[in-house]
NUVEX-264385 format. One record per residue: x, y, z of N, C-alpha, C in turn. Coordinates in steps of 0.1 Angstrom, whole numbers, always signed. Atoms other than C-alpha are relative to their C-alpha. Layout:
<atoms>
X, Y, Z, X, Y, Z, X, Y, Z
...
</atoms>
This chain:
<atoms>
-11, +10, +0, -108, +292, +255, +12, +7, -4
-13, -5, +4, -71, +300, +253, +6, -8, -10
-7, +7, +11, -48, +291, +225, +15, +5, +0
-14, -4, +1, -10, +290, +223, +6, -5, -13
-7, +4, +13, +8, +290, +189, +15, +0, +3
-14, +1, -2, +44, +278, +191, +8, +4, -13
-8, -4, +11, +68, +297, +168, +15, +0, +3
-14, -1, -4, +100, +297, +188, +5, -14, +2
-6, +13, -1, +122, +266, +184, +7, -2, +13
-7, +1, -12, +139, +273, +217, -9, -3, +12
+9, +2, -11, +108, +267, +238, +1, -15, +4
+0, +13, -5, +110, +236, +260, -13, -7, -2
+13, +6, +4, +83, +214, +245, -6, -7, +11
+5, +7, -11, +79, +192, +275, -7, +9, +10
+6, -9, -9, +73, +221, +298, -12, +6, -5
+12, -6, +6, +49, +237, +274, -12, -9, +0
+11, +10, +1, +28, +205, +270, -5, -1, +14
+5, +1, -13, +27, +201, +308, -8, +12, +5
+7, -12, -4, +17, +237, +313, -14, +1, -7
+13, +1, +7, -10, +233, +286, -10, -10, +6
+8, +10, -6, -23, +202, +302, -6, +5, +13
+6, -5, -12, -27, +220, +335, -10, +11, -2
+9, -11, +3, -44, +250, +319, -12, -4, -9
+10, +4, +10, -64, +230, +293, +1, +8, -12
-2, -9, +12, -49, +251, +265, +5, -9, -12
-5, +7, +12, -45, +235, +230, +13, +6, -5
-12, -5, +5, -10, +238, +216, +1, -4, -15
-1, +3, +14, -6, +240, +178, +14, +4, -5
-13, -3, +6, +28, +237, +161, -1, +5, -14
+1, -6, +13, +34, +257, +130, +7, -9, -10
-6, +8, +10, +44, +241, +97, +14, +4, -4
-13, -5, +4, +76, +262, +94, +11, -10, +4
-10, +10, -5, +95, +236, +114, +1, -12, -10
+0, +11, +9, +85, +209, +90, +6, +4, -14
-6, -5, +12, +95, +231, +60, +15, +1, +2
-14, -1, -3, +128, +237, +77, +7, -14, -1
-5, +13, +1, +133, +200, +81, +2, -5, -14
+0, +4, +14, +125, +193, +45, +12, +7, -7
-11, -7, +6, +150, +220, +34, +13, -6, +4
-13, +6, -6, +177, +206, +57, +2, -14, -6
-1, +13, +6, +170, +171, +43, +5, +1, -14
-4, -2, +14, +174, +183, +7, +14, +4, -1
-14, -5, +0, +206, +201, +15, +10, -11, +4
-8, +12, -4, +220, +170, +33, +1, -10, -11
+0, +10, +11, +210, +147, +4, +9, +5, -11
-9, -6, +10, +228, +171, -20, +15, -1, +4
-14, +1, -5, +259, +171, +2, +5, -14, -1
-4, +14, +1, +259, +133, +4, +3, -4, -14
-3, +3, +14, +256, +130, -33, +13, +5, -5
-13, -6, +4, +285, +153, -38, +12, -8, +6
-11, +8, -7, +306, +134, -12, +1, -14, -7
-1, +13, +6, +298, +101, -28, +6, +1, -14
-6, -2, +13, +308, +115, -62, +15, +1, +0
-14, -2, -1, +342, +124, -50, +6, -9, +11
-4, +9, -11, +346, +95, -25, +14, -4, -1
-13, +6, +2, +377, +80, -40, +9, +9, -7
-9, -10, +7, +405, +104, -47, +9, -6, -11
-8, +6, +10, +423, +78, -68, -8, -5, -12
+8, +4, +11, +394, +72, -91, +5, +7, -13
-5, -6, +12, +403, +78, -127, -8, +11, -4
+7, -12, +6, +394, +112, -141, +7, +3, -13
-5, -4, +14, +398, +125, -176, +9, +12, +1
-9, -12, +1, +427, +148, -184, -3, +6, -13
+3, -7, +13, +418, +174, -210, +8, +13, +0
-6, -13, +2, +432, +206, -224, -8, +7, -11
+8, -7, +10, +414, +233, -243, +9, +6, -11
-9, -6, +10, +445, +244, -263, +1, -10, -12
-1, +8, +13, +446, +232, -299, +14, -5, -3
-13, +4, +4, +483, +232, -305, +8, -7, +11
-7, +6, -11, +498, +225, -271, -8, -11, +8
+9, +9, -7, +469, +204, -259, +5, -14, +2
-5, +14, -1, +483, +169, -267, +12, -1, +8
-12, +0, -8, +517, +178, -251, -4, +1, +15
+4, -3, -14, +500, +191, -220, -7, -13, +6
+7, +12, -5, +478, +160, -217, +10, -11, +3
-11, +10, -1, +509, +137, -222, +8, +3, +13
-8, -4, -12, +528, +156, -195, -8, -2, +13
+8, +2, -12, +499, +155, -170, -1, -15, +3
+2, +15, -2, +494, +117, -175, +14, -5, +5
-13, +5, -4, +532, +111, -171, +2, +4, +15
-2, -4, -14, +533, +132, -139, -9, -8, +10
+9, +7, -9, +503, +114, -125, +5, -14, +2
-5, +13, -2, +519, +80, -131, +13, +0, +9
-12, -1, -9, +552, +92, -114, -4, +3, +14
+3, -5, -13, +536, +109, -85, -11, -9, +8
+10, +8, -6, +508, +84, -78, +6, -9, +12
-5, +8, -11, +530, +60, -57, +5, +8, +12
-5, -9, -11, +545, +89, -37, -12, +5, +9
+11, -5, -7, +511, +102, -27, -11, -10, +4
+11, +10, -3, +492, +69, -23, -3, -1, +15
+3, +1, -15, +496, +68, +15, -9, +11, +5
+8, -12, -4, +482, +103, +19, -14, -2, -6
+13, +2, +7, +454, +95, -6, -8, -11, +7
+7, +11, -6, +446, +62, +11, -6, +5, +13
+5, -5, -12, +443, +80, +44, -13, +9, -2
+12, -8, +4, +419, +105, +27, -12, -9, -3
+11, +9, +4, +399, +76, +13, -6, -6, +12
+6, +5, -13, +395, +61, +48, -8, +10, +7
+8, -11, -6, +384, +95, +61, -13, +1, -7
+12, -1, +8, +359, +98, +33, -10, -11, +3
+9, +11, -3, +345, +64, +41, -7, +2, +13
+6, -2, -14, +340, +71, +78, -10, +12, +0
+9, -11, +1, +325, +105, +70, -13, -4, -7
+12, +5, +7, +301, +89, +45, -9, -9, +9
+7, +8, -9, +291, +63, +70, -8, +8, +11
+6, -9, -10, +284, +90, +96, -12, +8, -5
+11, -8, +6, +263, +111, +73, -12, -9, -3
+12, +10, +3, +242, +80, +62, -7, -3, +13
+6, +3, -13, +237, +72, +99, -8, +12, +5
+7, -13, -3, +227, +109, +105, -13, +1, -7
+12, +0, +8, +202, +107, +77, -11, -10, +6
+9, +10, -6, +187, +75, +92, -6, +5, +13
+5, -5, -13, +185, +91, +126, -10, +11, -2
+10, -11, +3, +168, +122, +111, -13, -5, -4
+13, +6, +4, +142, +100, +95, -8, -6, +11
+7, +5, -12, +135, +82, +127, -5, +11, +9
+4, -11, -8, +133, +115, +146, -12, +6, -6
+11, -6, +7, +109, +129, +120, -13, -9, +2
+12, +9, -2, +86, +98, +124, -4, +2, +14
+4, -2, -14, +87, +102, +162, -7, +14, +2
+6, -13, -2, +79, +139, +159, -14, +0, -6
+14, +1, +6, +49, +132, +136, -9, -8, +10
+8, +8, -9, +37, +106, +161, -4, +9, +12
+2, -9, -12, +41, +131, +190, -10, +11, -4
+9, -10, +4, +23, +158, +170, -15, -5, -1
+13, +6, +0, -6, +134, +164, -6, -2, +14
+4, +2, -14, -7, +125, +201, -5, +14, +6
+4, -14, -5, -8, +163, +209, -13, +4, -5
+13, -3, +6, -37, +168, +185, -11, -7, +7
+11, +9, -7, -56, +139, +201, -2, +5, +14
+2, -6, -14, -49, +153, +236, -8, +13, +0
+7, -12, +0, -60, +187, +226, -15, -2, -3
+14, +3, +3, -92, +173, +211, -7, -6, +12
+6, +6, -12, -99, +153, +243, -2, +12, +10
+1, -11, -9, -92, +184, +264, -12, +9, -4
+11, -8, +4, -116, +204, +243, -14, -6, +3
+12, +8, -3, -143, +177, +247, -3, +1, +14
+2, -1, -14, -138, +177, +284, -5, +14, +4
+4, -14, -3, -141, +215, +286, -14, +2, -4
+14, -1, +4, -173, +213, +266, -10, -7, +9
+8, +7, -10, -187, +187, +289, -2, +7, +13
+1, -8, -13, -178, +207, +320, -9, +12, -1
+9, -12, +2, -194, +238, +306, -15, -3, -1
+14, +5, +1, -226, +219, +297, -5, -4, +14
+4, +5, -13, -227, +203, +332, -1, +12, +9
+1, -12, -9, -221, +237, +349, -12, +8, -4
+12, -7, +5, -249, +253, +328, -12, -7, +5
+12, +8, -4, -273, +225, +336, -1, -2, +15
+0, +1, -15, -263, +225, +373, +2, -14, +5
-1, +14, -4, -255, +188, +373, +12, -2, +9
-11, +2, -10, -224, +194, +394, +13, -4, -7
-14, +4, +5, -189, +180, +390, +0, -13, -8
-1, +12, +8, -180, +154, +364, +14, -6, +4
-12, +7, -3, -155, +128, +374, +7, -6, -12
-7, +4, +12, -131, +125, +345, +8, -13, +2
-9, +11, -3, -108, +99, +361, -7, -13, +0
+7, +12, +0, -135, +73, +362, -1, -7, +13
+1, +6, -14, -133, +67, +400, -14, +2, +5
+14, +0, -4, -168, +58, +411, -2, -2, +15
+1, +2, -14, -162, +58, +449, -9, +9, +7
</atoms>
């Protein structure tokens, strides 16, 4: 019996499955793709958390200074500048806020799509395993019938 292990992500899966069906060869996918998907999911979740944390550029943030003597003066100056400049930059910051909102929506939709794709992939892998099992059973039956001399087995169920 032949066996094909798929390690290259650039292989056209539909072509490979059709070819395997014609030849009766089981196709086994490696777990590295699943590990890659998990890693990508974790990286994306981390990026989304970071984006959500800095979503609103006008959100209040603490102003601090590490200098003991000049620190209070620096803090006062920073707060005064913030109050004076906030109205001047509010239009630009509001545009940034809108962009952040759309980007966040897109990323959440991408995560949802990735989850749906992963479910579909799992379902297809299960179907491929079932088909490989059926093919193996048919091959065994054909070999047994050839050995016993019973002739051809009609797999399609046509009794004409």
